[in-house]
C-alpha positions as CSV (number, residue, x, y, z in Angstrom):
1,M,-18.1,14.5,-25.6
2,G,-15.4,13.7,-28.2
3,T,-16.2,10.2,-28.9
4,N,-19.8,11.1,-29.4
5,L,-19.1,13.7,-31.7
6,R,-16.7,11.4,-33.9
7,S,-19.4,8.9,-33.7
8,I,-22.0,11.4,-34.9
9,D,-19.4,12.8,-37.5
10,N,-19.3,8.7,-39.0
11,E,-22.7,7.9,-39.4
12,L,-23.0,11.6,-41.3
13,E,-20.3,10.5,-43.7
14,K,-22.4,7.0,-43.5
15,L,-25.8,8.9,-44.3
16,K,-23.6,11.1,-47.4
17,T,-22.3,7.8,-48.7
18,F,-25.7,6.5,-48.9
19,A,-27.3,8.8,-50.6
20,A,-24.5,9.1,-53.1
21,A,-25.0,5.6,-54.0
22,K,-28.8,6.3,-54.6
23,N,-27.6,9.0,-56.9
24,N,-29.4,11.6,-54.7
25,N,-28.1,14.8,-52.9
26,S,-30.7,14.1,-50.4
27,I,-32.1,11.6,-47.8
28,S,-35.6,10.4,-47.5
29,L,-37.6,9.6,-44.5
30,E,-37.4,6.2,-46.5
31,D,-33.8,5.8,-46.0
32,I,-33.2,7.3,-42.3
33,A,-35.8,4.4,-41.6
34,L,-33.1,2.0,-42.9
35,L,-31.0,2.6,-39.7
36,T,-31.4,1.2,-36.7
37,P,-29.4,1.6,-32.7
38,M,-26.6,-0.3,-32.8
39,S,-25.9,-0.3,-29.1
40,K,-27.9,0.1,-25.9
41,D,-24.7,2.2,-24.7
42,E,-23.9,4.7,-27.7
43,N,-25.9,6.5,-29.9
44,L,-24.5,5.0,-32.8
45,F,-26.2,3.4,-35.4
46,T,-26.1,0.6,-38.4
47,L,-27.4,-0.3,-41.9
48,V,-29.9,-3.4,-41.3
49,D,-28.3,-5.2,-44.4
50,S,-26.3,-6.7,-41.6
51,I,-24.6,-10.3,-42.1
52,V,-23.7,-10.9,-38.6
53,E,-25.2,-9.5,-35.5
54,G,-25.0,-10.9,-31.8
55,N,-25.8,-10.2,-28.3
56,I,-23.7,-12.3,-25.9
57,S,-23.2,-13.0,-22.0
58,K,-21.0,-15.0,-20.9
59,S,-19.5,-16.1,-17.7
60,F,-16.5,-18.3,-16.0
61,N,-16.6,-19.7,-12.9
62,R,-19.4,-17.1,-12.2
63,K,-17.3,-14.0,-13.4
64,K,-19.1,-12.1,-15.9
65,V,-16.8,-11.5,-18.9
66,L,-19.2,-10.7,-21.6
67,V,-22.1,-8.5,-20.5
68,D,-24.7,-8.5,-23.3
69,I,-22.2,-7.7,-25.9
70,S,-24.5,-6.3,-28.7
71,F,-23.1,-5.3,-32.4
72,S,-23.5,-5.7,-35.9
73,Q,-21.3,-5.9,-39.1
74,R,-22.6,-5.1,-42.4
75,D,-21.9,-7.0,-45.6
76,G,-18.2,-5.8,-47.2
77,E,-17.0,-4.0,-43.5
78,S,-14.3,-4.5,-41.7
79,I,-13.8,-4.2,-38.4
80,A,-11.5,-4.1,-35.5
81,F,-12.3,-5.8,-31.4
82,M,-9.7,-3.8,-29.6
83,G,-9.1,-4.0,-25.5
84,K,-6.8,-5.8,-23.4
85,N,-5.7,-8.7,-22.4
86,G,-8.7,-11.3,-20.6
87,T,-11.2,-8.6,-21.8
88,G,-13.6,-11.5,-23.6
89,K,-12.3,-10.6,-27.9
90,S,-10.7,-14.2,-28.1
91,T,-14.0,-15.7,-26.3
92,L,-16.5,-13.3,-28.5
93,F,-14.7,-14.6,-31.7
94,R,-14.8,-18.4,-30.3
95,I,-18.7,-17.8,-29.5
96,I,-19.3,-16.8,-32.8
97,A,-17.1,-19.1,-34.7
98,G,-19.1,-21.9,-32.5
99,L,-16.3,-23.5,-30.6
100,M,-17.8,-22.3,-27.2
101,T,-20.9,-21.9,-25.0
102,Y,-22.5,-18.6,-24.0
103,D,-24.9,-18.1,-21.0
104,L,-27.4,-16.0,-23.0
105,G,-28.1,-14.3,-26.2
106,S,-28.3,-15.3,-29.6
107,I,-26.2,-14.6,-32.7
108,T,-27.4,-14.5,-36.3
109,F,-25.5,-14.8,-39.4
110,K,-26.9,-13.9,-42.8
111,E,-30.0,-13.8,-41.0
112,N,-29.7,-17.7,-39.7
113,D,-30.0,-18.3,-36.5
114,L,-26.5,-19.9,-35.3
115,N,-27.7,-21.4,-32.3
116,K,-30.1,-23.9,-34.5
117,E,-27.9,-24.8,-37.5
118,A,-24.0,-25.4,-37.7
119,F,-24.5,-25.5,-41.2
120,H,-25.2,-22.1,-41.2
121,R,-21.4,-21.3,-40.4
122,N,-19.9,-23.1,-43.6
123,K,-19.2,-19.3,-45.1
124,L,-17.5,-18.6,-41.8
125,F,-13.8,-18.7,-41.2
126,Y,-12.6,-18.5,-38.0
127,L,-8.2,-18.4,-37.0
128,G,-7.5,-18.5,-33.8
129,H,-4.0,-18.4,-31.6
130,A,-4.0,-22.4,-32.3
131,P,-3.8,-23.3,-36.1
132,G,-6.3,-26.0,-35.9
133,M,-4.6,-27.9,-38.0
134,Y,-3.2,-31.8,-37.4
135,H,0.4,-31.6,-36.5
136,A,1.5,-34.7,-37.7
137,L,0.3,-33.8,-41.2
138,S,2.4,-31.7,-43.7
139,S,0.9,-28.4,-45.0
140,I,-0.5,-29.2,-48.2
141,E,-2.1,-32.5,-46.6
142,N,-3.5,-29.8,-43.9
143,L,-4.6,-27.7,-46.7
144,N,-6.0,-30.7,-48.8
145,F,-7.8,-31.6,-45.6
146,A,-9.3,-28.1,-44.8
147,L,-10.8,-27.5,-48.4
148,K,-12.3,-31.3,-48.9
149,L,-14.2,-30.2,-45.9
150,R,-15.8,-27.4,-47.3
151,N,-16.4,-29.4,-50.6
152,I,-13.7,-27.2,-52.2
153,Y,-11.4,-29.0,-54.9
154,L,-8.7,-27.0,-56.2
155,D,-5.6,-27.7,-58.4
156,Q,-2.6,-28.7,-56.6
157,K,-0.6,-25.9,-58.7
158,E,-2.4,-23.4,-57.2
159,I,-2.0,-24.6,-53.5
160,L,1.4,-25.0,-53.9
161,K,1.5,-21.1,-55.7
162,A,0.1,-20.1,-52.3
163,L,2.5,-21.9,-50.1
164,D,5.2,-20.4,-52.5
165,D,4.2,-17.3,-52.4
166,Y,4.3,-17.1,-48.5
167,G,7.7,-18.4,-48.2
168,L,6.6,-22.1,-46.8
169,I,7.1,-24.4,-50.3
170,K,10.8,-25.7,-48.7
171,A,8.9,-26.9,-46.0
172,I,6.2,-28.7,-47.7
173,K,7.0,-32.2,-46.6
174,D,7.3,-31.5,-42.8
175,P,4.9,-32.0,-40.7
176,I,3.8,-28.9,-39.6
177,G,4.4,-30.1,-35.8
178,F,8.0,-28.9,-36.6
179,Y,6.7,-25.6,-37.5
180,S,7.7,-22.4,-35.6
181,A,4.8,-19.9,-34.4
182,G,5.3,-17.8,-37.5
183,M,5.4,-20.6,-40.1
184,L,2.1,-21.5,-38.5
185,Q,0.5,-18.2,-39.0
186,R,1.6,-17.6,-42.2
187,L,-0.1,-21.2,-42.9
188,K,-3.3,-20.0,-41.4
189,I,-3.3,-17.0,-43.9
190,V,-2.5,-19.5,-46.8
191,C,-5.6,-21.9,-45.9
192,A,-8.1,-18.1,-45.5
193,K,-6.5,-17.2,-48.8
194,L,-7.8,-20.9,-50.5
195,I,-11.1,-21.2,-48.8
196,K,-14.7,-19.4,-50.2
197,W,-15.8,-17.5,-46.7
198,D,-18.4,-14.4,-46.4
199,L,-16.7,-13.2,-43.3
200,I,-13.6,-14.0,-41.5
201,L,-12.9,-13.9,-38.0
202,I,-9.4,-13.3,-37.3
203,D,-7.6,-13.8,-34.0
204,E,-4.4,-11.2,-33.8
205,P,-3.5,-11.8,-37.8
206,F,0.0,-10.3,-37.4
207,S,1.4,-12.2,-34.4
208,S,4.3,-14.3,-34.3
209,L,5.2,-12.7,-37.7
210,D,8.5,-10.8,-38.9
211,N,8.4,-7.7,-41.5
212,D,8.2,-10.1,-44.0
213,G,5.3,-12.0,-42.9
214,I,3.7,-9.2,-41.6
215,D,4.4,-7.3,-44.8
216,M,2.6,-10.4,-46.9
217,V,-0.5,-10.6,-44.6
218,Q,-1.3,-6.5,-44.9
219,K,-1.2,-7.0,-48.3
220,E,-3.5,-9.8,-48.2
221,I,-5.9,-8.0,-45.9
222,L,-5.9,-5.2,-48.6
223,E,-6.7,-7.5,-51.5
224,W,-9.7,-8.8,-49.4
225,R,-10.8,-5.3,-49.0
226,E,-10.5,-4.3,-52.4
227,K,-12.9,-7.5,-53.1
228,N,-15.4,-6.1,-50.7
229,K,-14.8,-8.9,-48.0
230,T,-16.2,-8.7,-44.5
231,I,-13.4,-8.6,-42.2
232,A,-13.4,-8.9,-37.7
233,M,-10.1,-9.1,-36.9
234,V,-8.5,-9.0,-33.1
235,L,-6.3,-6.1,-33.1
236,H,-3.8,-4.9,-30.2
237,Q,-2.4,-1.8,-32.4
238,K,-4.5,0.9,-32.8
239,S,-2.4,2.2,-36.4
240,Y,-3.3,-1.2,-37.5
241,A,-6.6,-1.2,-36.7
242,E,-7.1,2.1,-38.4
243,Q,-5.2,0.8,-41.7
244,F,-7.5,-1.5,-42.4
245,C,-10.9,-1.6,-40.8
246,D,-13.8,0.8,-40.7
247,R,-15.0,0.8,-37.5
248,I,-12.9,-0.1,-34.0
249,L,-14.5,-1.9,-31.3
250,N,-13.4,-1.7,-28.0
251,I,-14.4,-4.3,-24.8
252,E,-14.1,-3.0,-21.6
253,S,-15.6,-4.6,-18.4
254,G,-17.6,-7.0,-20.4
255,I,-19.2,-3.9,-22.8
256,I,-18.5,-3.0,-25.8
257,K,-18.0,0.4,-27.1
258,E,-17.2,2.2,-30.2
259,I,-13.8,4.3,-30.4
């Protein structure tokens, strides 16, 4: 009952915000019609101007991991995906990013079906557990390569400054295969800082970081939020989720529910 009441309170606040944005003290039936059901399992609603929507089912060796996972995310919204280890959070992100197939369902990104054209993922950026970079190349070589894949050409001074901001400037000539896990995590965030994206999927952004690194990433996320960027993160600490996200979605037994 408490969860349902919180959900209703959250939706009332959204309605108030929506009305305020229209410089109106009331909400019309037409405004309410802009709200659509978000989940089969919860009495939750979301504005239809969503940037990503999906309903996904996935099994491994006949074991169901995701059971018709349904969610949507509005442009400029930050969502935390939480749940115990092995519940399918990383699997869901890899599916959205196009790195893993799924059994049933569909995903739309900015109203484009991601099943049909990989091109539609060009404004979607995924940061997983692995760095997704070439270990034999240096940090600046990897960054330049990642940028060129997206037809982004930056002044090298801008790239060097970003590496310096994250404490990686002294190791720019070293192959990243020699980097520690914390250094690789910093490098991934530098890449996210430089690349232009409309939606970022980050799997455990604070993993392997020391206190300085955590502070840097927290600052980066807050800057993204100030710019109204759309962020989805897998998090294990509820304090981070409450601090950086508008909503928390919990995956348990293959089903997604809002906390």
